[in-house]
N, C-alpha and C positions, 0 to 999 in steps of 0.2 A: 585027460585034459593037460595041456601044457602047463609048465611052471608059471610063466607069464604069458599073457595072450592079449591080442588086440581084438576089439569087438566094436562095431558100430551098431547100436540098437536098431533092430528092424532091418538090417542090411547084411550082405554077405561079408565075410571077414576080408579086411583089406590085405592084398598080397604084399609080401615082404619085399622091399627093395632097399638098396643102400641109401638112396636119397631120402626115402621115407624114414629110415632108421635115424639118419643124422638129423632130420627135421624134428622128429619126436624127442630125440636126446636134447636138442637145443631148447625146445619148449619146456621139457622137464627141468632143465637147468635153470631157465628163467624163473619158473615157478618156485623152485627151491631157493633161489637167490632172494625172491620176494619174501618167502617164509622166514629166511634167516636175517632179514634186514635189521631187526632190533639187535640181534646177537652180534652182527657185524658192527653196528654202531657202538656197542659196549666195548668190544675188543679194540676198535679204532681209538676209543677214548683211553684204553689202558696203554696203547702204544704211544699216543700223543702225550700222555701225562708224564712219560719218562724222557720225552725228547724236547719239550718246550717249558719255559719258566711258568710257574704256577703262582697265583696270588695266595693260595691256601696250601695247607699240608696236602700231600698227594691223596691220602685216603679221604679227606674231606672234600677235595676238589672232584674226585671220582664220584662221590655220593651226590654232589650237586649236579654233576653232569648226567649221571644215570637218572636222577629224578626228572631233569629237564627233558631227557630223551623219551622218558615214559609219557610225560604230558604232551610232548610233540606228537608222538605216534597216536595218542588218543585224539588229539584235535585235528591233525592233518593227514591221517592215513585212514584205512578202512577198518582199523581195530575198533572193536565195540566196547561198551562199558563193562559187559560181562567178561570179556577177554582181559581187560585191565584188572578186574577183580581177581581173576585167576592168576595173572602175572604177579599181583601183589601177594596173593597167597603163597605162590612159589617162593617169593622173596623171603617171607617169614619162615617157611619150612627150611629154606636154605640156611638162614641165620641160625636156626636151632641146631641144625646139623653141623655148622661151622663152629659154634660155641663148644660142642662136645668134642669134636676132632681136634681143635686147637688146644683145648684143655689137656688132652692126653698126649699131645706132641706129634700128632700125625703130620702137620705142617704148620707154618708160621707166616705172619704178615710183617714185612719190614717197615712199611710206611703206614702207621695207624692213623695219626691225626687225632682230633678231639672227638669225632663222631665214631666212636668205637665202644664195644662192650666185651669185656673179658678177653681182650686181646684180639677181637674180631672187628675189623672195620665194617660199618653198615653197608658200604658199597658192595661187599662180597655177595650179598643176597641177589644182586642184579645178575650175576652170572647163572644162578638157578632160574631166575625170572626170564632170562633169555632162552633157556630151554623150554620153559612153559609157553613163552610167546611163539617159539618155533612150532610147538605141537598145535596150538590154537590156530595159527595162520596156515599151517599145512592142511589141517583138517578142512578149512574153508576154501583155500585156493585149489587144492587137489580134489575137492568134493569127496572126501573119504566116506566110505561106508564099510562096516565091519560084518563079516559073516562068521557065524559060529562063536561069537564072543560070549563068554560066561561072566556076566557082569559081576555078580556078588563074589564069586570065587576069585576072579583076577583081582578085584579091588582088595579083598581080604589079604591075598598074598602080598600085594604091593605094600600094604600097611605093615605086615610082618617084615618085609624087606627094609622098609624105613626104620623101624624099631631096631632091627638087627644092626643097621649101619650105626645107630647111636650106641648100642651096647657092645659091639664087637671088640672095641679096644680095651675094655676093662672087665666085661662080664663073660660073654660067650659069643661065639661066631658060628652061626648055622647057615652061612651063605650057600654052601654047596647044596645042602638039603632044600633050601628055598629055591634055588636055581632049578633043580630037578622037578620040584613041584610046580614051578611056573611053566616049564617046558611041557609038563604033563597037562596042565590046565589049559594052555594055549594050543595044544595039539589040534589041528583041524580048524584053527582060527585064522582067517584071511583078511588082509586089508586090500580093499578095492580102491583104486585111485584113477582119476581121469586126467588125461593129457591131450589137449586139443579135442578131436572127435573120437578118441580111442580110450578104452578102459583096460586097465591092467590089475594084477593082483600079486601079492607076495605073502608068505606066512608072517603073522604078527611078530613072532620071535625073531625072524630074520630082520624085520624092519628095526627092532630094538637094537640089534647088533650093528647094523650099518650106521645108525645114528650115533652109536657109541664110538665108532671109528673116527667120525668127524669131531665128536667132543674131545676125544683123546688128542687129536691134532690141535684143537683149539686150546686145550689145557697146556700143551707144550708151548704154544704161542704166549699164553698167559704167564707161565713161569719164566719164559725167556725174557719178558719185559718186566719181571719182578713184581707181578701182582701178588704172588704168594710164592713160598719156597718150601720144597720138601727137604727132609733132613739130608738125603743124598745129594742135594744141590747146594748145600751150605758153603762149599768151597769153590763153587763155579757151576754154571748151568750144565746139566746133562739131560738127556731125554727122559721123560716120565716113564716109569716102568710099564711094560706091556700088560702087566696084571691089572693095571687101572682100567683097561678096556672092559674087564669083567665087571668092575664096579660101576662103570658108566652105563653098561647095558642094563644093569639092575636099577640104577638111578633113573634111567629113561622110563622104565616101567612105572616108577613112582610118580613121574611127571605126567605120563600118558593116561593113567587110570582115572585121575580126577576129571580130566577133560572128557574121557569117554563116558564117565558116569553122568556128567552134565549133559552131554549130547544125546545119550541113549535112554537114561532113566525117564520113565513116564511115556515113552513112545512105543514101548512094546510090553508094558506091564511089569510087575515086580519080579517076575521069574528071570532065569538066565536067558541070555540073548541068543538062543539057538536059531531064532528066525530073523536075526539082525541083518541078513543079507538084503532085506527089503527096506532097510532104513538108510536114508540119505542124511548127510551132515546138514 
């Protein structure tokens, strides 16, 4: 079976043509743009906050802006209350992560304001909330379904990944071992997604990697606009190290598994999701 494929349920496979490919690529791009809209709003706020005069300290203004955007999307978009709950949860997880990393000097924030804890501005959690929002919206807009997903094992490994992120700077770092374990557990796990009248699939681990690439690009944008600064950028902006791609791929796993647990738990019983190919979002 091909790596990706087109399928119209109950019909013969649609023949490949250049026009069809361009149309599907456009449709996919539109859906991804809709899934990223909250993240785009947050990063536009980061850029604007450096370019326009603000009535508050930059960190405080960004927190007010992020809170306003969250409420706006809840009231005027298709986001649900449960999705807002998850986005809020990711915000809290992100703040916990930031508190540890800033304390050990992994990076710093130049514009704190009053709404900050331990050198971490409260708005920083919105960047993790943006990743969570992307996962929730993608699941709904692309009508994701998972084949061969091992619910408990993948959730357990993602929890260990998060704990390792917290401890790696001062206790131990078993990132490599956890990556190998994650690849083993997700072997044979496929993400099915729908674009227009066609269905496609890709390995779950590959989807984590592709999302990580876009997050690395977004991180470069964030540091360019001074949202936070890595030690090697103290004397002037430079590209974020490519090694961060690995970290982002693992962090995507941490954001994905709570949403997957919410979507899939109770729909196929308490066991692993070996039959999840029949479950729709």
